[in-house]
N, C-alpha and C positions, 0 to 999 in steps of 0.2 A: 588677478585673473578670476573671473566668475566662471561658474560651471558651463554656461552657454558658450564661453570662449574656449573651453577645453577641447582640443581637437582629438580626433581619432587618428593616431599616427599610423602610417602605412605599415604593412606586415614586414617590409624589409628592415624596419627598425625594431622589430620584435624578436625576442629570444625567450626560450623556455628554460627555467631553472627548477630543479627539484628540491623541495623542502621536506625533510623527514621530521617525524614527531620528536618533541623534546623529552617525552616521558616514557619511551619504550619502543619496542619493535613488534611485539606480539600482543594482541588485544582480544579480550573476550567480552561476551555480552555484559551490558550495564557499565562497562569501564569508560574512561574518558580519553580522548585523543587530543593532544594540544600541538598546534602548528604556530610558529612565530614567523611573521613576515617583517623583516627589518625595514626601518624607515629609509635607509640609503638606497633602496630599490627605486625610489622616485615614483614613477607611474607603473601601474599594472592594468591589464585588460580583463574584461569579463570572460575571456576564453580560458581562464584558470579552471582547472578541474582536479578531482581527487582520483587516486588510483588505489584500489583495494585488491589484495590477493586473499581470497576467502576459501576456507576449507570446511567441509561438512564433518563435524566431530560428534555427531549424534550417537547416542548409545546404540550398540549393536548395528551400527551403520544404517540406521533408519533412513529411508528415502524422504528427503525434504527438498523444498524449493523456496525461493523468495515468493511472497504473495504476487500473483501474476500481474496485477495492475500497478505494482509499485517498483518491483525489481530491487536492485541493490540499495536504493534509497531507504528501504525498510529498515536497514541497520541503524539509521540516524534518527534518534528520538528528538534531541534538542540541539540547537546551535547557539553559542554565545560568541560575539565578536567584540573585543575590547581594543581600545587604544593601547598599544604595547607600552608606551612611555608613561602615559598619565593614568592608565587603568580605568578610564571612562568607558562605560558600556555603550557601544555604538548601535548594536542590533541584537535582539533576542528572538529566536524563532522556536516556539514550543510546538510539539506535535508535528514536527517537520515531515515525518514520514506519512502521516495521514493525508496531508494536503497534496502530496505527490500523486495520489490517485486521481484527483481532479485535473492536475496538470498533464498527466499522461493520457487520460481518457479523452478529455475535451480539447486539449491543446495540440494533439497530433492526429493526423488522419492516417499516415503511413507509419506503422510502429516498427519497421524493420531495424532502423538504427538503434532504437531503444532496446530491442531484443539482443542485438549483437554486442552492444557496448555496456548497457546499463542493467542487464539481467531481467528485463521485463518479460513476462511470460506470454502465452498465447492460449486462448483469446484474452484480451485485456478487459473485457466486460466484467461488471460486478455481478451480473446474473444473465442467464440464457434461457430461452424457451426449451423445455425438454418434454419428452412424451410422458403423459400420465399413464402408467401401465394398467390402471384400472379401466380406463375408457378409451385410451388411444388418442386423447385430445392433447393439444399443446398447452403447457402450463409454465408460468414463470417460476424459476428456481434459483436459489442462491448459488453463486459460482464457487467451484472448487478448482484447485490447480491440479490438473490431471497429467498422467504420463503419456497422453496422446501425442503431444507435440514435443519435439526435441528441445525446443526453447525452454521447456519446464524442467529439463534434466541436467541443467548446467552444473548444479551442485551435487548431483547424484548420478554420474555416468556409470554405465554397466558394460560388462563384456561377457561373452560366452567362452569359457576356457576349453582347453583341448579335450578334457575328459567328458565333455558333453553337458556339464552343469550349466544351466541357464542362469542369467541375471547375477553374475558374480560382481560385487561392487568394486569399482576402481576409482576411489575418491582421491583426488589430488587438488591442490589449490587452484582456483580459477580466478583469472584477473578480470576486474570490472573497472570501467572508467566512467565516472559520473560527474556532471557539472555541479557546482555549488549553487543551488537555486535559492539565493538569498538576495535581499534588496541592495545591500551594499555593493554586491558584485553585478548589479544592474540586470537581474534576470527579468524584472517587470518593466524595464525602462529602455529607452533608446541607448545606443552605444555611446559611452563616454569613458575617458580615462579615469582611473581611481587614484587619487593623489595620496599614497600611503605616507609620503614624507610629512605632509601637513598634519596627518592624523597621528603622527608619532609611531608609525608602524602598526601592525595588526597582530593581535593574539586571538587565535581562533580555537575555541574549545568545542569539541563534538562529543556529545554524550550518546553512547551506543544503546540501542534498544535491547530489551531482554529477548530471549529466543522465541517466546510465544507471540511476539509482534513482528520480529524480524524474519521468521520462517513460517512455513505452513506445511502440513502433511500432503503428500501426493495421493491422489485418488486414482482408481483404475478407469479405463475407458474401453467400453465394448466396441467390437469391430462390426457394428451394424445391427446386432440383435441383443436386446437387453435381457435382464432376468425374466424368465418365463416366456421369452420369445414374443412379446406383445408389441414391439415397435422400436423405433430408433429416435435419437435426439438430433440436434442440429449437426451439420457437417457429417452425417451418416454414422454417428456414434453417440453413446450416452455415458455420462459420468456416473461412476459407481463409488460412492464415498466410503472408503474403508474405515474411516475414523468414526463417523456419526451413524451411518446406516448399516455398515458391514457388507460383506460380500457373501452371497448365497452359494454354498458349496454342497456337494454330495459325496458321501463316503463311498469308496469303491467297494467296500464290503463291510459287514457289520463290525463296528469297532476298529476299523482300519486306521492307519496313520497317514494314508494318502487320500487326498480329496480332489475331486474334479470341480472346476469352476463352471457354474451353470450357464453363465453368459458366454456368447461367442467373443473370444478375446485372444490376444497374442501375448506372449510372455513379456515383451518389451513394453507393453502398455498396462502391465499388471499393477505397477506402483509398489511392488514388493521385491526384495532381493534376498539372497542367501544370508543367513545370520540374523534376519529380522525376527523380533518377537511378535507373536499374534495371539489373540484371545479367541478360542473357539467357544461359542455360546449358543444357547437355544436347543431346539429339538429335545431329545430325551437324554442328553448328556448328564443331566442332574446337577449341573453347576458349571461355572466358567472354568476353563482350563487354559493355562498359558503354556505355549510351546515355542520352539525355535524352528524356523524353516531350514531344513537341511537339503532340500532338493526342489527344483522347479522343472516340470516337463512341458513340452510343447510339440504337438504333432504337425505344426505349421498349417493346420486346417481349422483353426479357431478353437481347438480343444487344449486347455491348459490345466495342469494339476500341480498341487503343492504337497510335499512330503514333510512331515513334522518329526521332531525328535521325541524320544520317550516312548512309552508303551501305548497301547490302543486307547483312543479317545473314548470309545464306548458309544459312538453314534450309530443308530440303526434306522434312522429315517432321514428325510430330505429337508429338514427344517433347521439345519445348522448354518450359522453365519460366522464369518471370519472377520475379526476386528483388529485394528491397530491401537485401540483405546481400551480403557478399563470400562466394562459395560455393566457391572453389577451381576449378582448371582442369577443364573438362569437366563440372562439375556433379555433385555426389555425391548429390543429392536432398534434402539438408538444408543449411541455411545455417550460417554460422560464428558467428552471434551478433554480428558486427561490421557496422554499417551502412555503406553507400556514402556516403550523406549523413548527416553528424553531427547528432545530436539536440542541441538547446540551448533554453534559455529565459532570459528576462530579466524581473526584477521592475522595472517602470517607475515604480511608486509604491506606497508602503506606509505604513500607520499603525496604531497600536493605539488602539482606542476603549475607553476605561476608564469603567466605570459607577461614579461617585463618589457617596457618600452623605454628606450634611452631618451631622456629629454634633451632638446637642443639648448644652447646657452640661454636664449630668451626664456624658455620654459623653466630652466633651473632658477633664473632670477625671479620669475613670477611665483614659483613655488614657495619662496620665502615670505611672500606677502599673505595677508589675510585671505581666506577662501571660504566660500559657502558651497557645500556639496549636498544636493537634494536627491533623494531616492525613494522608491516605493517599497514599503515593508508592511508587516501585519502584526497585530496583537491578538492574543487568544483569550476568550472568555468562556467559562464552563458553567453549565447548569444541568440539573437533574429534574425530571418530571415524575411526580408520584403516579402510580398506576391507576389510582382512582380518580384522578383529575380529568375533567373534560374540557376545561378552559385553563390555559396557562399563559402567563406573560414571561418571556425569557428576557431578563435584563441585559442590556448592552452598555456596560459602564465604561465606555471609552472616553478618554480625555483628549482625543486627537483633535487638533484644530484644522487639519487638512485631510479629512477622510475622503475616500474615493468610492468604496463599496463594502458590502457586508456579505459574507458567505457563512451560512449556518448549516451544520451537518447533524441532523437528528439520527440516532441509531440505537439499537438494543444493546445496552451496556453489558447485559448478562452474557452475551456471546462475543464480547469485545476480543477475548483471547481464546476463543474456540480454535483449537489448533488446526482445523481443516477449513473453517469458514469464518474468518475474523470479521465480525460486523464493523470493526474499527476501519477496515478498508472497503468492504462491500456495502456497508450501510444497510438500510431497509427502505422499502417502498412506502409511500403514504398508506397504501392498503394494508401493509404489514402492521403499521403503527396506528391504524384507524384515524389518521389525520384527515379532516374534511374541511378545514378552514385555515387560511394563512393570510396574515396582514401585518405590516410594520406600523408602529406608532413612533414618530420621530418629530420632536419639536412641536408637539401639540397638533400634529397633522397625521392623517392616515394615508399609507402608501401600500398598494394602490387605493383609490377611493372606495372600491368595493372589495371585500374579502373574496378570495377565490378558493375553490376546491381542487387540490393538485392531483387527484386520482385520475387514472388513465382514461376513464370514460366520462370525465367531467371537464376540468379546466387545465388539462395537462399542457396544451399548446401555450396557454398563458403563462404557466409556470416555467416552461422552457424558454419562452421569450424573455421573461424576467432574468433568468440565469444567463442568457446570451448577453444581455445588456450589462449585467454585472461583470462577466468575464472580460468584456471589452474595456470596461471602466478601470479594472485593476491591472490591465496590461497582459492579459492572456487571450489572444485571438482564438475564438472558438472554431475549431475545424472539424469536430466529430461529435455529433449529438446522440449517437447510438447506432448500433449495427442494424442494417435494413434486411439482412438475410433472414429467412424464415419468419417474417412478420415481427421482427424483434423491436421495431419502433412502436409497437402497440403499448409498451410499458417502459419503465425506466431501466434500461440495460446498463447505463453508466451509473456511477454513484449518485444517488439522489441528494440534492442540497437545495436550500432555500436561499435565493440571492436577491440582493437589492442594490441597484445602482444609486449612488449618492451624488455623483458629479461626473461631468464629461467635458471633453474639448478643453482641457487645461484648467478647468475650474475645480474648486475643492469645497467641502462641506464641513462646517464647524460642529463637532459633536460634544463639545465640552459641557454645555448646559442643555443639551437636547433631550435628555432623559429617554433615550431610545430604548425600544423593546420590540421583540418579535412576539406576536400574538398567535398562538396555535389553538385550534379547536379540534376536538375528537368526537367521533360518532358514538363512542361508548367507552367505558372504563376498560383498560387493558388487563390481561392476566397478570397476577402478582409476579409471575416469573419473568415478565417483560419490563425491564427498567430502562426507560428512555433517557438518554443523555444527549445534550445539545452542545456541540463545540462550535463556537462562533468566532470566525476570523474577520477582524476589522482591518481592511487595507487602507493605508493612508500615506501621505507624503511626510517624510522625516528629513530634517536638515541637520547636517553636521557643520558647525561653525568653528573654524580654526583661526588662531591668531597667535602671535608670540606669547600671549598670556596663557594659552592652553586650548583645550578642545571641549566643546559642549554640544549636546543634541537638543534640538527643538522639535517637539512633537506637533 
């Protein structure tokens, strides 16, 4: 029975079974979860999904969320799928969580189901237009996950207790259901049954991400008027990054321990709760002071205050900022990217729910024969670009004989794990990285024939067109190219990537001797603090060949 003859059996013949991990019940960051799918299940469908009960276990109950564009997928760093019987590696997915940003942002127009089931936040953009408080003009800014939308509070729910204390943490495990977006389960292909019997069963190993990639700090969100009262951002509010920029506060009296928030805000959108540690910095404090929040007040008219533990802070002017990060003596106006309270999560319960199809007698007979199973997957290639380089060739050392497309994500690696704005997910715009030239060199030919400038006022339309063709080629129908509200299509509001379509309409491209490379040009050298990394995902068709002699994978 060939793959093309493998039918999709009606749902009446389908049942779900739950598979629990073989190596434990409770899992923490960087640990491995192992599921075994036995060969006697015969056929399974791509409707298989994972269930995670996740608990926020951050120090001092720090308020955290999944990165808004990724959701619960952020917990999965890598996936390895083996033949359970033979041990042959069938599929390896590295940096699985980063790629989900593209799938969520570009592949879905309506994000409602992603928010309800998979923990994706709101908005899902990588950056938004916000008000420049100096001149009132709109400016593009990196995205933070704010307390503005309840979708971002799924890991950090709050309650007001009877004694009037606002923002009391009520953290309990929250259940998320996420599909396994891998090639073997046909996420990038049309529906077919997965013959696990022929493959000798499946052993699925999931490596969990560390907390700095799986979680992000919550930021505050003003209710219409930003710091200094100079304007608002999109959707009538503005993000106030507690981690990198701090929150401007005023002491109620000289040296008091209670501070008023200068922005018009409500307590439920503050991004802080009772018990959190904060760092007071700047003004004439004379140094940074770490305190614990013991009270949060709200007059329900946009005026919020926080009360701190310990003695008087010693602030007598209005230049004090409140951070959730370590900012350095005296406060430099930006955070260090390292939190006072450590972020952490715990998976308290997990299972894989497998959609099993009962084969009919003829299918059982066919399953014992040789079988060829083709699917779309990817391989990852990494490269770093020196800050002084103005011309760079990114090697694409793929040995795939059936390539479909290339997705390259350049980003500032120094902010890869910034706990409030991970560039790993948000990326950077061509303007941020000073990129002014893009072109692929494959098999001694240039694609496209003329290099293009991807900046928003140059060849942005051409860049997006290339990306649309790439997404279609690799099996991701592009449904959302960026939010149109508040002129947001003027720049890259989704994660910026460089795409190249290699084949379409059932054809493939042989990369084995193509010596492929991505050629990037820069308008000037970058600051030494900006270290650009390029993660290149090469999508291709892979073939699992099964026979009585064993299992092998053809690239």
